[in-house]
C-alpha atoms as a printed R data frame, in Angstrom:
    type eleno elety resid chain resno       x      y       z
1   ATOM     1    CA   MET     A     1   0.000  0.000   0.000
2   ATOM     2    CA   PHE     A     2   1.207  3.500  -0.886
3   ATOM     3    CA   LYS     A     3   2.303  5.464   2.164
4   ATOM     4    CA   PRO     A     4   3.034  9.175   1.599
5   ATOM     5    CA   VAL     A     5   6.036 10.789   3.262
6   ATOM     6    CA   THR     A     6   5.080 12.938   6.262
7   ATOM     7    CA   ILE     A     7   6.657 15.912   7.999
8   ATOM     8    CA   LYS     A     8   7.615 13.527  10.821
9   ATOM     9    CA   ASP     A     9   9.581 11.394   8.332
10  ATOM    10    CA   ILE     A    10  11.521 14.440   7.108
11  ATOM    11    CA   ALA     A    11  12.189 15.588  10.675
12  ATOM    12    CA   LYS     A    12  13.517 12.160  11.611
13  ATOM    13    CA   GLU     A    13  15.764 11.985   8.543
14  ATOM    14    CA   LEU     A    14  17.192 15.481   9.043
15  ATOM    15    CA   LYS     A    15  17.301 15.205  12.856
16  ATOM    16    CA   LEU     A    16  15.074 18.260  13.295
17  ATOM    17    CA   SER     A    17  11.843 18.838  15.193
18  ATOM    18    CA   THR     A    18   8.567 18.493  13.321
19  ATOM    19    CA   SER     A    19   7.690 22.104  14.148
20  ATOM    20    CA   THR     A    20  10.990 23.311  12.609
21  ATOM    21    CA   VAL     A    21  10.324 21.328   9.429
22  ATOM    22    CA   SER     A    22   6.761 22.630   9.256
23  ATOM    23    CA   ARG     A    23   7.883 26.253   9.648
24  ATOM    24    CA   ALA     A    24  10.642 25.795   7.072
25  ATOM    25    CA   LEU     A    25   8.163 24.404   4.534
26  ATOM    26    CA   ARG     A    26   5.879 27.396   5.177
27  ATOM    27    CA   GLY     A    27   8.800 29.809   4.767
28  ATOM    28    CA   GLY     A    28   8.592 31.006   8.363
29  ATOM    29    CA   TYR     A    29  10.741 34.024   9.134
30  ATOM    30    CA   GLU     A    30  11.891 32.541  12.468
31  ATOM    31    CA   ILE     A    31  13.797 29.728  10.677
32  ATOM    32    CA   SER     A    32  17.326 30.364   9.419
33  ATOM    33    CA   ASP     A    33  17.970 30.432   5.664
34  ATOM    34    CA   GLU     A    34  20.370 27.498   6.075
35  ATOM    35    CA   THR     A    35  17.715 25.325   7.731
36  ATOM    36    CA   LYS     A    36  15.076 26.350   5.206
37  ATOM    37    CA   LYS     A    37  17.382 25.358   2.344
38  ATOM    38    CA   LEU     A    38  18.183 22.028   3.995
39  ATOM    39    CA   VAL     A    39  14.508 21.173   4.438
40  ATOM    40    CA   LEU     A    40  13.325 22.454   1.039
41  ATOM    41    CA   ASP     A    41  16.139 20.721  -0.841
42  ATOM    42    CA   TYR     A    42  15.346 17.430   0.859
43  ATOM    43    CA   ALA     A    43  11.585 17.869   0.282
44  ATOM    44    CA   GLU     A    44  12.229 18.473  -3.415
45  ATOM    45    CA   LYS     A    45  14.568 15.476  -3.612
46  ATOM    46    CA   ILE     A    46  11.878 13.099  -2.303
47  ATOM    47    CA   ASN     A    47   9.054 14.927  -4.141
48  ATOM    48    CA   PHE     A    48   7.299 15.725  -0.857
49  ATOM    49    CA   LYS     A    49   3.875 17.365  -1.046
50  ATOM    50    CA   ARG     A    50   2.077 18.683   2.031
51  ATOM    51    CA   ASN     A    51  -1.184 16.861   2.720
52  ATOM    52    CA   PRO     A    52  -3.870 19.261   1.366
53  ATOM    53    CA   ILE     A    53  -6.611 17.817   3.598
54  ATOM    54    CA   ALA     A    54  -4.549 18.200   6.756
55  ATOM    55    CA   LEU     A    55  -3.446 21.649   5.645
56  ATOM    56    CA   SER     A    56  -7.012 22.784   4.979
57  ATOM    57    CA   LEU     A    57  -8.198 21.518   8.367
58  ATOM    58    CA   LYS     A    58  -5.408 23.327  10.138
59  ATOM    59    CA   GLU     A    59  -5.570 26.615   8.248
60  ATOM    60    CA   ARG     A    60  -9.278 26.527   7.336
61  ATOM    61    CA   ARG     A    61  -8.301 26.869   3.718
62  ATOM    62    CA   SER     A    62  -8.398 24.339   0.865
63  ATOM    63    CA   TYR     A    63  -5.864 26.114  -1.372
64  ATOM    64    CA   SER     A    64  -8.183 25.484  -4.299
65  ATOM    65    CA   ILE     A    65  -9.924 27.932  -6.628
66  ATOM    66    CA   GLY     A    66 -13.128 27.220  -8.539
67  ATOM    67    CA   ILE     A    67 -13.506 28.341 -12.150
68  ATOM    68    CA   VAL     A    68 -16.879 28.598 -13.902
69  ATOM    69    CA   VAL     A    69 -16.892 29.285 -17.660
70  ATOM    70    CA   CYS     A    70 -19.357 28.548 -20.418
71  ATOM    71    CA   GLU     A    71 -17.082 26.222 -22.406
72  ATOM    72    CA   VAL     A    72 -13.453 25.130 -22.090
73  ATOM    73    CA   ALA     A    73 -13.313 24.398 -25.842
74  ATOM    74    CA   ASN     A    74 -13.946 28.098 -26.525
75  ATOM    75    CA   VAL     A    75 -10.535 29.552 -27.434
76  ATOM    76    CA   PHE     A    76 -11.028 32.689 -25.367
77  ATOM    77    CA   PHE     A    77 -11.906 30.752 -22.214
78  ATOM    78    CA   SER     A    78  -9.137 28.172 -22.671
79  ATOM    79    CA   GLN     A    79  -6.628 31.040 -22.902
80  ATOM    80    CA   ALA     A    80  -8.144 32.701 -19.825
81  ATOM    81    CA   ILE     A    81  -7.917 29.424 -17.881
82  ATOM    82    CA   ASP     A    82  -4.229 29.180 -18.814
83  ATOM    83    CA   GLY     A    83  -3.779 32.638 -17.299
84  ATOM    84    CA   ILE     A    84  -5.716 31.689 -14.166
85  ATOM    85    CA   GLU     A    85  -3.676 28.536 -13.615
86  ATOM    86    CA   SER     A    86  -0.338 30.291 -14.231
87  ATOM    87    CA   ILE     A    87  -0.975 32.533 -11.216
88  ATOM    88    CA   ALA     A    88  -2.853 30.004  -9.070
89  ATOM    89    CA   TYR     A    89  -0.109 27.369  -9.190
90  ATOM    90    CA   SER     A    90   2.642 29.920  -8.588
91  ATOM    91    CA   LYS     A    91   0.801 30.951  -5.396
92  ATOM    92    CA   GLY     A    92   0.238 27.384  -4.185
93  ATOM    93    CA   TYR     A    93  -3.392 26.989  -5.273
94  ATOM    94    CA   ASN     A    94  -4.989 24.239  -7.354
95  ATOM    95    CA   THR     A    95  -7.943 24.831  -9.673
96  ATOM    96    CA   ILE     A    96 -11.267 23.077 -10.232
97  ATOM    97    CA   ILE     A    97 -12.765 23.889 -13.639
98  ATOM    98    CA   SER     A    98 -16.482 23.572 -14.438
99  ATOM    99    CA   GLN     A    99 -18.501 24.390 -17.559
100 ATOM   100    CA   SER     A   100 -21.986 25.904 -17.667
101 ATOM   101    CA   HIS     A   101 -22.398 25.418 -21.436
102 ATOM   102    CA   ASP     A   102 -24.192 28.780 -21.217
103 ATOM   103    CA   LYS     A   103 -27.051 27.178 -19.252
104 ATOM   104    CA   TYR     A   104 -28.431 28.772 -16.085
105 ATOM   105    CA   GLU     A   105 -29.202 25.454 -14.365
106 ATOM   106    CA   ARG     A   106 -25.681 24.152 -14.959
107 ATOM   107    CA   GLU     A   107 -24.192 27.367 -13.573
108 ATOM   108    CA   VAL     A   108 -26.275 27.052 -10.374
109 ATOM   109    CA   ILE     A   109 -25.209 23.408  -9.918
110 ATOM   110    CA   ASN     A   110 -21.558 24.227 -10.590
111 ATOM   111    CA   MET     A   111 -21.478 27.113  -8.108
112 ATOM   112    CA   GLU     A   112 -23.105 25.050  -5.359
113 ATOM   113    CA   HIS     A   113 -20.826 22.086  -6.030
114 ATOM   114    CA   LEU     A   114 -17.691 24.234  -5.833
115 ATOM   115    CA   ALA     A   115 -18.897 25.882  -2.621
116 ATOM   116    CA   ASN     A   116 -19.593 22.455  -1.115
117 ATOM   117    CA   ARG     A   117 -16.087 21.372  -2.105
118 ATOM   118    CA   SER     A   118 -14.881 24.217   0.144
119 ATOM   119    CA   VAL     A   119 -12.980 26.119  -2.520
120 ATOM   120    CA   ASP     A   120 -11.382 29.291  -1.180
121 ATOM   121    CA   GLY     A   121 -12.977 31.400  -3.917
122 ATOM   122    CA   ILE     A   122 -14.527 31.337  -7.388
123 ATOM   123    CA   ILE     A   123 -13.675 33.045 -10.673
124 ATOM   124    CA   ILE     A   124 -16.725 33.171 -12.930
125 ATOM   125    CA   SER     A   125 -17.837 34.353 -16.363
126 ATOM   126    CA   LEU     A   126 -21.641 34.349 -16.471
127 ATOM   127    CA   ALA     A   127 -23.659 31.944 -18.624
128 ATOM   128    CA   ALA     A   128 -25.681 33.414 -21.504
129 ATOM   129    CA   GLU     A   129 -28.954 32.123 -20.025
130 ATOM   130    CA   THR     A   130 -28.386 33.551 -16.531
131 ATOM   131    CA   LYS     A   131 -30.905 36.247 -15.628
132 ATOM   132    CA   ASN     A   132 -31.376 35.377 -11.956
133 ATOM   133    CA   TYR     A   133 -28.271 35.907  -9.826
134 ATOM   134    CA   GLU     A   134 -29.531 34.689  -6.442
135 ATOM   135    CA   HIS     A   135 -27.232 31.630  -6.453
136 ATOM   136    CA   ILE     A   136 -24.178 33.887  -6.763
137 ATOM   137    CA   GLU     A   137 -25.422 36.610  -4.427
138 ATOM   138    CA   LYS     A   138 -26.225 34.054  -1.707
139 ATOM   139    CA   LEU     A   139 -22.694 32.606  -1.722
140 ATOM   140    CA   HIS     A   140 -21.188 36.091  -1.831
141 ATOM   141    CA   LYS     A   141 -23.223 37.187   1.206
142 ATOM   142    CA   GLN     A   142 -22.048 34.058   3.033
143 ATOM   143    CA   GLY     A   143 -18.485 35.296   2.604
144 ATOM   144    CA   LEU     A   144 -17.252 33.260  -0.378
145 ATOM   145    CA   PRO     A   145 -14.800 35.408  -2.393
146 ATOM   146    CA   ILE     A   146 -16.012 35.759  -6.008
147 ATOM   147    CA   VAL     A   147 -14.362 37.576  -8.902
148 ATOM   148    CA   PHE     A   148 -15.942 38.112 -12.334
149 ATOM   149    CA   PHE     A   149 -14.154 38.215 -15.673
150 ATOM   150    CA   ASP     A   150 -15.366 39.045 -19.191
151 ATOM   151    CA   ARG     A   151 -19.114 38.591 -18.527
152 ATOM   152    CA   ILE     A   152 -19.457 40.481 -15.286
153 ATOM   153    CA   LEU     A   153 -22.274 41.249 -12.846
154 ATOM   154    CA   GLU     A   154 -22.218 45.032 -12.508
155 ATOM   155    CA   SER     A   155 -24.367 45.133  -9.361
156 ATOM   156    CA   MET     A   156 -22.133 42.960  -7.161
157 ATOM   157    CA   GLN     A   157 -19.510 44.650  -5.010
158 ATOM   158    CA   THR     A   158 -16.397 42.662  -5.859
159 ATOM   159    CA   HIS     A   159 -13.383 42.762  -8.178
160 ATOM   160    CA   LYS     A   160 -14.035 42.453 -11.922
161 ATOM   161    CA   VAL     A   161 -11.876 42.309 -15.034
162 ATOM   162    CA   THR     A   162 -13.115 42.699 -18.579
163 ATOM   163    CA   SER     A   163 -11.962 44.086 -21.911
164 ATOM   164    CA   ASN     A   164 -12.743 47.331 -23.687
165 ATOM   165    CA   ASN     A   165 -15.766 45.933 -25.485
166 ATOM   166    CA   VAL     A   166 -16.995 49.325 -26.684
167 ATOM   167    CA   LYS     A   167 -13.691 50.127 -28.393
168 ATOM   168    CA   GLY     A   168 -13.372 46.661 -29.928
169 ATOM   169    CA   ALA     A   169 -16.897 46.754 -31.341
170 ATOM   170    CA   PHE     A   170 -16.404 50.293 -32.643
171 ATOM   171    CA   GLU     A   171 -13.214 49.369 -34.493
172 ATOM   172    CA   ALA     A   172 -14.749 46.252 -36.054
173 ATOM   173    CA   THR     A   173 -17.870 48.117 -37.207
174 ATOM   174    CA   GLU     A   174 -15.895 51.079 -38.526
175 ATOM   175    CA   TYR     A   175 -13.688 48.679 -40.496
176 ATOM   176    CA   LEU     A   176 -16.816 47.297 -42.206
177 ATOM   177    CA   ILE     A   177 -18.003 50.839 -42.981
178 ATOM   178    CA   LYS     A   178 -14.633 51.759 -44.490
179 ATOM   179    CA   LYS     A   179 -14.910 48.658 -46.695
180 ATOM   180    CA   GLY     A   180 -17.949 50.368 -48.230
181 ATOM   181    CA   CYS     A   181 -20.667 48.574 -46.269
182 ATOM   182    CA   LYS     A   182 -23.790 50.496 -45.243
183 ATOM   183    CA   LYS     A   183 -26.206 47.720 -44.256
184 ATOM   184    CA   ILE     A   184 -24.341 46.257 -41.297
185 ATOM   185    CA   ALA     A   185 -26.180 43.642 -39.238
186 ATOM   186    CA   HIS     A   186 -25.248 42.738 -35.666
187 ATOM   187    CA   LEU     A   187 -25.286 39.161 -34.367
188 ATOM   188    CA   ALA     A   188 -25.313 39.498 -30.589
189 ATOM   189    CA   ASN     A   189 -25.196 37.287 -27.512
190 ATOM   190    CA   SER     A   190 -28.053 37.205 -24.977
191 ATOM   191    CA   GLU     A   191 -29.400 40.658 -24.103
192 ATOM   192    CA   GLN     A   192 -28.724 40.635 -20.342
193 ATOM   193    CA   LEU     A   193 -24.974 39.929 -20.593
194 ATOM   194    CA   SER     A   194 -22.714 42.885 -19.804
195 ATOM   195    CA   ILE     A   195 -20.645 42.283 -22.943
196 ATOM   196    CA   THR     A   196 -23.763 42.418 -25.152
197 ATOM   197    CA   ALA     A   197 -24.716 45.936 -24.062
198 ATOM   198    CA   GLN     A   198 -21.123 47.203 -24.255
199 ATOM   199    CA   ARG     A   199 -20.483 45.780 -27.713
200 ATOM   200    CA   GLN     A   200 -23.754 47.151 -29.021
201 ATOM   201    CA   ILE     A   201 -22.736 50.627 -27.819
202 ATOM   202    CA   GLY     A   202 -19.547 50.390 -29.900
203 ATOM   203    CA   TYR     A   203 -21.528 49.170 -32.912
204 ATOM   204    CA   LYS     A   204 -24.005 52.050 -32.635
205 ATOM   205    CA   ASP     A   205 -21.254 54.641 -32.046
206 ATOM   206    CA   ALA     A   206 -19.509 53.655 -35.291
207 ATOM   207    CA   LEU     A   207 -22.786 53.876 -37.248
208 ATOM   208    CA   THR     A   208 -23.510 57.299 -35.737
209 ATOM   209    CA   LYS     A   209 -20.026 58.610 -36.536
210 ATOM   210    CA   HIS     A   210 -20.482 57.710 -40.195
211 ATOM   211    CA   HIS     A   211 -24.117 58.920 -40.403
212 ATOM   212    CA   ILE     A   212 -25.606 55.457 -40.884
213 ATOM   213    CA   PRO     A   213 -28.961 55.024 -39.120
214 ATOM   214    CA   PHE     A   214 -29.263 52.228 -36.570
215 ATOM   215    CA   LYS     A   215 -31.968 49.730 -37.531
216 ATOM   216    CA   LYS     A   216 -33.368 47.282 -34.969
217 ATOM   217    CA   GLU     A   217 -34.234 44.806 -37.711
218 ATOM   218    CA   TYR     A   218 -30.520 44.314 -38.355
219 ATOM   219    CA   VAL     A   219 -29.881 43.048 -34.792
220 ATOM   220    CA   ARG     A   220 -30.340 39.413 -33.770
221 ATOM   221    CA   TYR     A   221 -29.829 38.111 -30.227
222 ATOM   222    CA   CYS     A   222 -28.797 34.530 -29.464
223 ATOM   223    CA   GLU     A   223 -30.297 34.048 -26.010
224 ATOM   224    CA   HIS     A   224 -28.513 30.720 -25.480
225 ATOM   225    CA   GLY     A   225 -25.141 32.028 -26.656
226 ATOM   226    CA   GLY     A   226 -25.212 29.749 -29.674
227 ATOM   227    CA   SER     A   227 -25.288 26.636 -27.475
228 ATOM   228    CA   MET     A   228 -28.681 25.488 -28.764
229 ATOM   229    CA   LYS     A   229 -28.612 23.524 -32.006
230 ATOM   230    CA   ASP     A   230 -29.274 25.714 -35.072
231 ATOM   231    CA   GLU     A   231 -29.701 28.858 -32.924
232 ATOM   232    CA   VAL     A   232 -27.100 30.875 -34.847
233 ATOM   233    CA   GLU     A   233 -28.156 29.516 -38.234
234 ATOM   234    CA   GLN     A   234 -31.793 30.491 -37.623
235 ATOM   235    CA   ALA     A   235 -30.710 33.996 -36.642
236 ATOM   236    CA   MET     A   236 -28.599 34.218 -39.792
237 ATOM   237    CA   ILE     A   237 -31.415 32.954 -42.029
238 ATOM   238    CA   SER     A   238 -33.728 35.660 -40.670
239 ATOM   239    CA   LEU     A   239 -31.094 38.294 -41.513
240 ATOM   240    CA   LEU     A   240 -30.466 36.899 -44.992
241 ATOM   241    CA   ASN     A   241 -34.218 36.923 -45.687
242 ATOM   242    CA   LEU     A   242 -34.665 40.615 -44.904
243 ATOM   243    CA   PRO     A   243 -36.009 42.769 -47.765
244 ATOM   244    CA   GLU     A   244 -32.727 44.692 -47.620
245 ATOM   245    CA   LYS     A   245 -30.175 41.947 -47.111
246 ATOM   246    CA   PRO     A   246 -27.113 42.983 -45.017
247 ATOM   247    CA   ASP     A   247 -23.841 43.550 -46.834
248 ATOM   248    CA   ALA     A   248 -21.798 43.022 -43.646
249 ATOM   249    CA   ILE     A   249 -22.160 41.511 -40.171
250 ATOM   250    CA   PHE     A   250 -20.552 42.473 -36.880
251 ATOM   251    CA   VAL     A   251 -20.483 39.386 -34.642
252 ATOM   252    CA   ALA     A   252 -20.179 39.711 -30.878
253 ATOM   253    CA   SER     A   253 -18.451 36.498 -29.738
254 ATOM   254    CA   ASP     A   254 -16.210 33.565 -30.677
255 ATOM   255    CA   ARG     A   255 -18.905 30.891 -30.828
256 ATOM   256    CA   LEU     A   256 -21.305 33.164 -32.725
257 ATOM   257    CA   SER     A   257 -18.553 34.007 -35.226
258 ATOM   258    CA   MET     A   258 -18.034 30.340 -36.059
259 ATOM   259    CA   GLY     A   259 -21.782 29.789 -36.469
260 ATOM   260    CA   CYS     A   260 -22.117 32.914 -38.587
261 ATOM   261    CA   LEU     A   261 -19.368 31.872 -41.021
262 ATOM   262    CA   ALA     A   262 -20.793 28.349 -41.298
263 ATOM   263    CA   ALA     A   263 -24.273 29.717 -42.059
264 ATOM   264    CA   LEU     A   264 -22.979 32.141 -44.708
265 ATOM   265    CA   LYS     A   265 -21.143 29.316 -46.452
266 ATOM   266    CA   LYS     A   266 -24.124 26.952 -46.243
267 ATOM   267    CA   HIS     A   267 -26.503 29.543 -47.696
268 ATOM   268    CA   HIS     A   268 -24.075 30.745 -50.403
269 ATOM   269    CA   SER     A   269 -23.668 34.259 -48.992
270 ATOM   270    CA   GLU     A   270 -19.866 34.390 -48.806
271 ATOM   271    CA   ASN     A   271 -19.921 37.877 -50.344
272 ATOM   272    CA   ILE     A   272 -21.086 39.318 -46.999
273 ATOM   273    CA   ILE     A   273 -18.130 40.758 -45.057
274 ATOM   274    CA   VAL     A   274 -17.746 39.678 -41.431
275 ATOM   275    CA   ALA     A   275 -15.893 41.224 -38.490
276 ATOM   276    CA   GLY     A   276 -16.218 40.194 -34.880
277 ATOM   277    CA   PHE     A   277 -14.764 38.999 -31.612
278 ATOM   278    CA   SER     A   278 -12.524 35.919 -31.886
279 ATOM   279    CA   ASN     A   279  -9.339 34.761 -30.182
280 ATOM   280    CA   SER     A   280  -8.724 31.902 -32.605
281 ATOM   281    CA   ASP     A   281  -5.100 31.320 -33.632
282 ATOM   282    CA   VAL     A   282  -6.126 30.089 -37.084
283 ATOM   283    CA   VAL     A   283  -8.511 32.893 -38.040
284 ATOM   284    CA   GLU     A   284  -6.699 33.379 -41.375
285 ATOM   285    CA   LEU     A   285  -7.858 29.916 -42.458
286 ATOM   286    CA   PHE     A   286 -11.565 30.696 -42.035
287 ATOM   287    CA   SER     A   287 -13.820 30.755 -45.065
288 ATOM   288    CA   PRO     A   288 -15.489 33.200 -45.420
289 ATOM   289    CA   SER     A   289 -12.766 35.303 -43.840
290 ATOM   290    CA   LEU     A   290 -13.123 37.020 -40.457
291 ATOM   291    CA   SER     A   291 -11.515 40.260 -39.335
292 ATOM   292    CA   CYS     A   292 -11.299 39.890 -35.602
293 ATOM   293    CA   VAL     A   293 -11.246 41.739 -32.315
294 ATOM   294    CA   ARG     A   294  -8.905 39.938 -29.927
295 ATOM   295    CA   GLN     A   295  -9.202 40.107 -26.149
296 ATOM   296    CA   PRO     A   296  -6.195 39.711 -23.809
297 ATOM   297    CA   ALA     A   297  -7.679 36.491 -22.392
298 ATOM   298    CA   PHE     A   298  -4.511 35.158 -20.732
299 ATOM   299    CA   GLU     A   299  -3.878 38.480 -18.985
300 ATOM   300    CA   MET     A   300  -7.538 38.718 -17.920
301 ATOM   301    CA   GLY     A   301  -7.233 35.297 -16.298
302 ATOM   302    CA   GLN     A   302  -4.044 36.313 -14.503
303 ATOM   303    CA   ILE     A   303  -5.496 39.549 -13.154
304 ATOM   304    CA   ALA     A   304  -8.741 37.859 -12.039
305 ATOM   305    CA   THR     A   305  -6.705 35.299 -10.090
306 ATOM   306    CA   GLU     A   306  -4.499 37.907  -8.444
307 ATOM   307    CA   MET     A   307  -7.659 39.799  -7.460
308 ATOM   308    CA   LEU     A   308  -9.268 36.683  -5.989
309 ATOM   309    CA   ILE     A   309  -6.187 35.649  -4.011
310 ATOM   310    CA   SER     A   310  -5.904 39.189  -2.640
311 ATOM   311    CA   ILE     A   311  -9.426 38.772  -1.174
312 ATOM   312    CA   ILE     A   312  -8.752 35.234   0.074
313 ATOM   313    CA   GLU     A   313  -5.527 36.202   1.852
314 ATOM   314    CA   ALA     A   314  -6.648 39.601   3.167
315 ATOM   315    CA   LYS     A   315  -6.327 39.878   6.953
316 ATOM   316    CA   TYR     A   316  -9.345 42.188   7.133
317 ATOM   317    CA   PRO     A   317 -12.603 42.327   5.105
318 ATOM   318    CA   VAL     A   318 -12.045 43.929   1.686
319 ATOM   319    CA   GLU     A   319 -14.323 46.916   1.166
320 ATOM   320    CA   GLU     A   320 -12.789 48.625  -1.873
321 ATOM   321    CA   PHE     A   321 -13.067 46.886  -5.235
322 ATOM   322    CA   GLU     A   322 -11.702 47.490  -8.704
323 ATOM   323    CA   THR     A   323 -12.999 46.920 -12.213
324 ATOM   324    CA   ARG     A   324 -10.095 46.520 -14.638
325 ATOM   325    CA   ILE     A   325 -10.784 47.162 -18.332
326 ATOM   326    CA   LEU     A   326  -8.081 45.805 -20.658
327 ATOM   327    CA   ASP     A   327  -7.513 46.937 -24.215
328 ATOM   328    CA   THR     A   328  -8.499 44.861 -27.253
329 ATOM   329    CA   THR     A   329  -6.654 44.661 -30.573
330 ATOM   330    CA   PHE     A   330  -8.284 44.614 -33.992
331 ATOM   331    CA   SER     A   331  -6.801 42.448 -36.754
332 ATOM   332    CA   PRO     A   332  -8.255 43.182 -40.198
333 ATOM   333    CA   ILE     A   333  -7.997 40.514 -42.891
334 ATOM   334    CA   ALA     A   334  -7.296 43.084 -45.595
């Protein structure tokens, strides 16, 4: 039977007290640098890992962080998770990743499961279907540290990190206008998401700047974030069947962009120019082509994690919170 090495085993081998070994492993200031090095070098040599269950019982902390995103396969979220883990692991935390698939019920289950697993805090990007926030507000009121990224909940007093959605949408829409397009449709995510409102502001601002009237009939919302079968295609068909067919489309998210391009190809409308949000590394291979707004996903994940750990490790209740807005970059195809 496997028997893990304990602090007592290290103490016996190095002829030190268990309390000295424990303090050295924690980096205690009262232990000499020479003793710390001796203990840490030996711990590394035998691949010693402190028992997380014992540690959590002693310190009332699990050293684990919960992550709730709509879909790990989404390039943006996979990049953000890489950023989260890069900081979490460097600070001694493990991560537990869960997917909502943009469904409200799944998000509720995931949040409750993570809380019951006694995670020290949660980093979340809201599901497209989520309109009721009681499951998040309840945990927050109970003292569970929560940080939002990308799709944020404006009303909650906590740290948030997102990108400059207004600027990104403006640049993408203006690019389409400068390509000679005047009938620019907008394929949007669900209406209640923070990113939907912000990106629509940028879209409208670009139209206004170039004296193109905003038309509601050119906007289609995907209330399930494109997670429902044929949702994006049906939205695209309704746009393509308008009396005045769009000559360009501004798309508001990665998943919607993929669905949009697939629908244009299927319905032989490749002449329509598309620009939108996408963090794909192979965007130049898409057909039809896609000029894209890129978000600093990795950096967003890093900042969200640093924010969360600052709440977790604070000696006193945190009462001042920050919303960080990171810049986007626009990459035109031509």
